[in-house]
Backbone as ProteinMPNN parsed JSONL, in Angstrom:
{"seq_chain_A": "MLTLRVDVRDPDVSGDDGIESVTFFITRYEADGSTTPVYEKVELNRAYCLFGGDDENCPAIELGPAATWPGGAAITPGDYHVEIAIVAENPARFAFWNFDFVIE", "coords_chain_A": {"N_chain_A": [[-21.351, -12.685, -14.387], [-21.184, -9.565, -12.691], [-23.008, -7.617, -10.565], [-24.86, -5.234, -8.627], [-27.52, -3.942, -6.771], [-28.929, -1.625, -4.553], [-31.871, -1.463, -2.943], [-33.395, 0.819, -1.272], [-35.098, 2.747, 1.218], [-36.138, 5.484, 3.247], [-38.442, 4.891, 5.629], [-39.885, 6.863, 6.91], [-40.195, 8.956, 5.239], [-42.148, 10.474, 2.787], [-43.016, 10.373, -0.673], [-40.353, 10.917, -1.712], [-37.304, 8.974, -1.657], [-35.778, 9.543, 0.542], [-33.054, 9.206, 0.858], [-29.673, 10.161, 0.981], [-27.139, 9.271, 0.029], [-25.444, 6.322, -1.2], [-22.762, 4.369, -0.422], [-20.438, 2.214, -1.842], [-17.928, -0.091, -1.063], [-15.311, -2.108, -1.888], [-13.138, -4.699, -1.022], [-10.307, -6.879, -1.448], [-9.447, -9.988, -0.098], [-6.235, -10.883, 0.913], [-3.61, -13.401, 0.69], [-2.017, -13.253, 2.961], [-3.722, -12.407, 4.904], [-4.292, -9.738, 4.959], [-6.102, -6.918, 3.515], [-6.934, -5.565, 0.316], [-7.956, -2.597, -1.123], [-10.205, -2.482, -3.865], [-12.267, -1.257, -5.223], [-14.363, 1.597, -5.12], [-17.351, 3.414, -4.74], [-19.414, 6.201, -4.632], [-22.717, 6.55, -4.685], [-25.265, 8.51, -5.973], [-27.51, 8.449, -7.45], [-30.874, 7.384, -7.697], [-31.376, 4.616, -8.259], [-29.259, 3.345, -7.074], [-26.887, 1.747, -7.836], [-24.156, -0.533, -7.987], [-22.183, -0.042, -9.96], [-22.885, 2.479, -10.815], [-25.197, 4.694, -12.544], [-28.714, 5.199, -13.352], [-30.703, 3.406, -13.741], [-32.968, 0.832, -13.046], [-32.213, -1.682, -13.882], [-29.363, -2.404, -13.28], [-26.003, -1.621, -14.437], [-23.665, -4.171, -15.375], [-20.65, -6.08, -14.848], [-19.024, -8.183, -17.0], [-17.633, -11.128, -16.067], [-14.413, -12.568, -16.482], [-11.29, -13.549, -18.093], [-10.276, -11.051, -18.968], [-11.55, -9.15, -17.46], [-12.117, -6.083, -15.739], [-12.072, -3.835, -12.922], [-13.969, -0.781, -12.669], [-11.873, 1.811, -13.517], [-9.717, 0.306, -14.099], [-8.158, -1.759, -12.807], [-7.365, -5.22, -12.686], [-9.842, -7.769, -12.386], [-9.59, -10.384, -10.347], [-9.64, -13.925, -9.544], [-10.771, -14.823, -6.271], [-11.324, -14.076, -2.761], [-13.602, -11.691, -1.565], [-14.703, -8.644, 0.067], [-17.526, -6.713, 0.8], [-18.623, -3.507, 1.689], [-21.353, -1.522, 2.496], [-22.531, 1.619, 2.834], [-25.222, 3.467, 3.879], [-26.623, 6.564, 3.733], [-29.034, 8.555, 5.068], [-31.236, 11.349, 4.307], [-32.058, 12.454, 6.657], [-29.998, 13.085, 9.254], [-29.883, 11.495, 11.523], [-30.414, 8.964, 10.763], [-28.988, 6.048, 9.533], [-27.451, 3.382, 7.787], [-25.581, 0.347, 7.672], [-24.252, -2.165, 5.797], [-22.697, -5.323, 5.212], [-20.893, -7.9, 3.506], [-19.382, -10.987, 2.385], [-17.968, -12.29, -0.672], [-17.162, -14.583, -3.357], [-15.061, -14.749, -6.176], [-14.639, -16.899, -8.734]], "CA_chain_A": [[-21.59, -11.252, -14.33], [-21.165, -8.974, -11.363], [-23.809, -6.409, -10.439], [-25.495, -5.111, -7.32], [-28.4, -2.781, -6.611], [-29.474, -1.485, -3.213], [-33.218, -0.895, -2.963], [-33.502, 1.317, 0.103], [-35.918, 3.937, 1.424], [-36.423, 5.866, 4.623], [-39.891, 4.717, 5.742], [-40.514, 8.053, 7.474], [-40.237, 9.995, 4.209], [-43.101, 10.157, 1.723], [-42.76, 11.045, -1.947], [-38.977, 10.678, -2.121], [-36.801, 7.826, -0.887], [-35.155, 10.03, 1.774], [-31.658, 8.77, 0.92], [-28.698, 11.119, 0.467], [-26.121, 8.574, -0.762], [-25.068, 4.941, -0.899], [-21.35, 4.166, -0.747], [-19.983, 0.832, -1.975], [-16.482, -0.225, -0.884], [-14.96, -3.52, -2.066], [-11.742, -5.064, -0.796], [-9.927, -8.26, -1.746], [-8.645, -10.627, 0.948], [-4.955, -11.396, 0.423], [-3.17, -14.654, 1.321], [-1.427, -12.982, 4.278], [-4.769, -11.947, 5.812], [-4.564, -8.314, 4.763], [-7.066, -6.624, 2.463], [-6.542, -4.557, -0.66], [-9.117, -1.951, -1.743], [-10.253, -2.65, -5.316], [-13.291, -0.43, -5.854], [-15.21, 2.412, -4.249], [-18.296, 4.237, -5.505], [-20.462, 6.916, -3.919], [-23.823, 6.613, -5.646], [-26.286, 9.486, -5.625], [-28.686, 8.179, -8.274], [-31.875, 6.635, -6.948], [-31.304, 3.157, -8.429], [-28.18, 2.922, -6.166], [-26.206, 0.631, -8.479], [-22.737, -0.683, -7.673], [-21.353, 0.571, -10.992], [-23.461, 3.746, -11.233], [-26.374, 4.696, -13.405], [-29.997, 5.48, -12.715], [-31.632, 2.43, -14.306], [-33.146, -0.273, -12.105], [-31.423, -2.791, -14.427], [-28.02, -1.854, -13.081], [-24.932, -2.122, -15.28], [-22.924, -5.32, -14.846], [-19.352, -6.397, -15.44], [-18.902, -9.578, -17.434], [-16.408, -11.683, -15.485], [-13.607, -13.395, -17.376], [-9.852, -13.256, -17.988], [-9.943, -9.655, -19.251], [-12.436, -8.276, -16.682], [-11.467, -5.074, -14.902], [-12.89, -2.932, -12.129], [-13.905, 0.578, -13.21], [-10.585, 2.369, -13.111], [-8.715, -0.461, -14.815], [-7.498, -2.878, -12.118], [-7.88, -6.535, -13.08], [-10.669, -8.541, -11.458], [-8.954, -11.692, -10.254], [-10.318, -14.861, -8.646], [-10.413, -14.674, -4.876], [-12.333, -13.733, -1.767], [-13.817, -10.253, -1.501], [-15.589, -8.132, 1.107], [-18.261, -5.512, 0.399], [-19.243, -2.681, 2.713], [-22.317, -0.599, 1.904], [-22.962, 2.625, 3.802], [-26.396, 4.183, 3.396], [-26.811, 7.795, 4.499], [-30.34, 9.158, 4.819], [-31.277, 12.808, 4.389], [-32.145, 12.71, 8.092], [-28.684, 12.667, 9.748], [-30.005, 10.523, 12.61], [-30.682, 7.646, 10.175], [-27.819, 5.541, 8.826], [-27.405, 1.913, 7.759], [-24.308, -0.209, 7.209], [-24.368, -3.588, 5.465], [-21.462, -5.886, 4.664], [-20.908, -9.32, 3.201], [-18.261, -11.524, 1.602], [-18.303, -13.076, -1.856], [-16.013, -15.223, -3.997], [-14.996, -14.805, -7.627], [-13.868, -18.112, -9.102]], "C_chain_A": [[-21.608, -10.791, -12.878], [-21.968, -7.681, -11.403], [-24.426, -6.392, -9.048], [-26.321, -3.835, -7.318], [-28.927, -2.783, -5.186], [-30.823, -0.778, -3.337], [-33.537, -0.465, -1.538], [-34.324, 2.603, 0.142], [-35.99, 4.227, 2.915], [-37.943, 5.788, 4.783], [-40.62, 5.936, 6.315], [-40.631, 9.195, 6.47], [-41.241, 9.574, 3.145], [-42.755, 10.959, 0.478], [-41.381, 10.788, -2.508], [-38.485, 9.478, -1.326], [-36.1, 8.244, 0.403], [-33.696, 9.663, 1.931], [-30.761, 9.828, 0.292], [-27.673, 10.428, -0.433], [-25.981, 7.127, -0.306], [-23.622, 4.774, -1.347], [-21.031, 2.681, -0.745], [-18.463, 0.826, -1.834], [-16.15, -1.714, -0.932], [-13.472, -3.706, -1.84], [-11.548, -6.537, -1.136], [-9.104, -8.783, -0.584], [-7.38, -11.197, 0.317], [-4.558, -12.641, 1.217], [-2.606, -14.434, 2.722], [-2.445, -12.461, 5.298], [-5.096, -10.464, 5.691], [-5.658, -8.146, 3.692], [-6.526, -5.521, 1.564], [-7.797, -3.921, -1.236], [-9.068, -2.129, -3.263], [-11.27, -1.735, -5.988], [-14.057, 0.344, -4.794], [-16.094, 3.296, -5.12], [-19.287, 4.88, -4.548], [-21.571, 7.153, -4.933], [-24.904, 7.553, -5.129], [-27.579, 9.264, -6.404], [-29.593, 7.168, -7.592], [-31.832, 5.123, -7.154], [-30.239, 2.546, -7.51], [-27.507, 1.642, -6.66], [-24.713, 0.638, -8.149], [-21.849, 0.046, -8.674], [-21.979, 1.834, -11.576], [-24.684, 3.573, -12.114], [-27.648, 4.902, -12.617], [-31.082, 4.577, -13.285], [-31.742, 1.269, -13.326], [-32.471, -1.562, -12.59], [-29.97, -2.336, -14.432], [-26.998, -2.438, -14.047], [-24.18, -3.256, -14.575], [-21.568, -5.409, -15.515], [-19.368, -7.881, -15.784], [-17.57, -10.109, -16.91], [-15.714, -12.603, -16.485], [-12.16, -12.953, -17.272], [-9.489, -11.784, -18.19], [-10.773, -8.673, -18.421], [-11.63, -7.316, -15.811], [-12.516, -4.324, -14.083], [-12.917, -1.591, -12.842], [-12.635, 1.242, -12.657], [-9.432, 1.538, -13.657], [-8.045, -1.622, -14.12], [-8.163, -4.197, -12.505], [-8.751, -7.133, -11.985], [-10.123, -9.955, -11.463], [-9.764, -12.616, -9.345], [-9.854, -14.645, -7.208], [-11.608, -14.342, -4.011], [-12.39, -12.219, -1.602], [-14.774, -9.905, -0.363], [-16.222, -6.844, 0.6], [-18.789, -4.813, 1.643], [-20.141, -1.681, 1.994], [-22.801, 0.339, 3.011], [-24.096, 3.437, 3.187], [-26.633, 5.374, 4.317], [-28.157, 8.391, 4.098], [-30.23, 10.681, 4.862], [-31.412, 13.26, 5.839], [-30.842, 12.21, 8.714], [-28.73, 11.662, 10.903], [-30.21, 9.098, 12.074], [-29.519, 7.228, 9.285], [-27.886, 4.017, 8.853], [-26.058, 1.48, 7.203], [-24.497, -1.708, 7.007], [-23.004, -4.061, 4.985], [-21.646, -7.377, 4.454], [-19.662, -9.701, 2.413], [-18.795, -12.24, 0.382], [-17.007, -13.592, -2.476], [-16.153, -15.094, -5.506], [-14.091, -15.977, -7.971], [-13.312, -17.988, -10.494]], "O_chain_A": [[-21.994, -11.529, -11.971], [-21.659, -6.767, -12.168], [-24.5, -7.422, -8.379], [-25.882, -2.789, -7.796], [-29.328, -3.826, -4.671], [-30.897, 0.367, -3.785], [-33.904, -1.288, -0.7], [-34.26, 3.431, -0.766], [-35.912, 3.317, 3.74], [-38.663, 6.547, 4.135], [-41.844, 6.026, 6.214], [-41.11, 10.277, 6.81], [-41.192, 8.446, 2.655], [-42.264, 12.084, 0.566], [-41.256, 10.465, -3.689], [-39.174, 9.013, -0.418], [-35.849, 7.406, 1.269], [-33.144, 9.792, 3.023], [-31.047, 10.331, -0.794], [-27.365, 10.918, -1.519], [-26.348, 6.764, 0.812], [-23.295, 5.009, -2.51], [-21.313, 1.974, 0.223], [-17.785, 1.662, -2.433], [-16.646, -2.491, -0.116], [-12.649, -2.974, -2.389], [-12.49, -7.329, -1.116], [-8.173, -8.119, -0.128], [-7.442, -11.905, -0.689], [-5.107, -12.901, 2.288], [-2.701, -15.316, 3.576], [-2.079, -12.115, 6.421], [-6.078, -9.995, 6.266], [-6.074, -9.114, 3.054], [-5.762, -4.66, 2.0], [-8.636, -4.632, -1.791], [-8.017, -1.95, -3.878], [-11.161, -1.46, -7.183], [-14.361, -0.173, -3.719], [-15.636, 3.857, -6.115], [-19.924, 4.195, -3.749], [-21.385, 7.868, -5.918], [-25.391, 7.414, -4.008], [-28.62, 9.824, -6.06], [-29.121, 6.209, -6.982], [-32.24, 4.397, -6.247], [-30.306, 1.357, -7.198], [-27.549, 0.603, -6.002], [-24.094, 1.697, -8.048], [-20.871, 0.684, -8.285], [-21.652, 2.227, -12.696], [-25.135, 2.46, -12.386], [-27.67, 4.798, -11.391], [-32.254, 4.952, -13.306], [-30.73, 0.775, -12.829], [-32.187, -2.445, -11.78], [-29.429, -1.936, -15.463], [-27.099, -3.601, -14.436], [-24.078, -3.289, -13.349], [-21.363, -4.882, -16.609], [-19.691, -8.722, -14.945], [-16.508, -9.6, -17.268], [-16.367, -13.325, -17.238], [-11.828, -12.086, -16.463], [-8.493, -11.317, -17.638], [-10.703, -7.468, -18.662], [-10.609, -7.681, -15.229], [-13.672, -4.194, -14.484], [-11.971, -1.276, -13.564], [-12.385, 1.216, -11.452], [-8.292, 2.002, -13.681], [-7.401, -2.426, -14.794], [-9.385, -4.27, -12.633], [-8.438, -7.018, -10.8], [-10.191, -10.646, -12.48], [-10.492, -12.144, -8.472], [-8.692, -14.324, -6.961], [-12.75, -14.329, -4.47], [-11.359, -11.552, -1.51], [-15.544, -10.743, 0.105], [-15.539, -5.987, 0.038], [-19.337, -5.453, 2.54], [-19.737, -1.07, 1.005], [-23.401, -0.097, 3.994], [-23.948, 4.019, 2.113], [-26.82, 5.215, 5.524], [-28.387, 8.693, 2.927], [-29.26, 11.232, 5.384], [-30.932, 14.333, 6.203], [-30.598, 11.004, 8.703], [-27.714, 11.043, 11.221], [-30.183, 8.136, 12.842], [-29.115, 7.97, 8.389], [-28.331, 3.432, 9.84], [-25.469, 2.164, 6.366], [-24.859, -2.429, 7.937], [-22.241, -3.282, 4.414], [-22.444, -8.027, 5.13], [-18.979, -8.846, 1.85], [-19.921, -12.737, 0.382], [-15.914, -13.114, -2.171], [-17.235, -15.303, -6.055], [-12.935, -16.037, -7.553], [-12.642, -18.902, -10.974]]}, "name": "protein", "num_of_chains": 1, "seq": "MLTLRVDVRDPDVSGDDGIESVTFFITRYEADGSTTPVYEKVELNRAYCLFGGDDENCPAIELGPAATWPGGAAITPGDYHVEIAIVAENPARFAFWNFDFVIE"}
């Protein structure tokens, strides 16, 4: 299964989390060294789930031969890169996280 949730808050904001949006961007590394975008999601719901929704138990994709990214592209084995951009309501506050993962 593939799922991801970002639990993020602006520590200077009380009552609300102080976050405007979380953007997920996933690319696939190709054999020639290039990358191909496979999925992008701007999440505004407070759970900040990779595949949307406002439930802390974020939706997941069951990986297998017929698995697809939202939008229909096949999820294939390979190396992937994730970029996560977090924009706070305060424009002076911004975070950027990234990591690689492998689907076998």
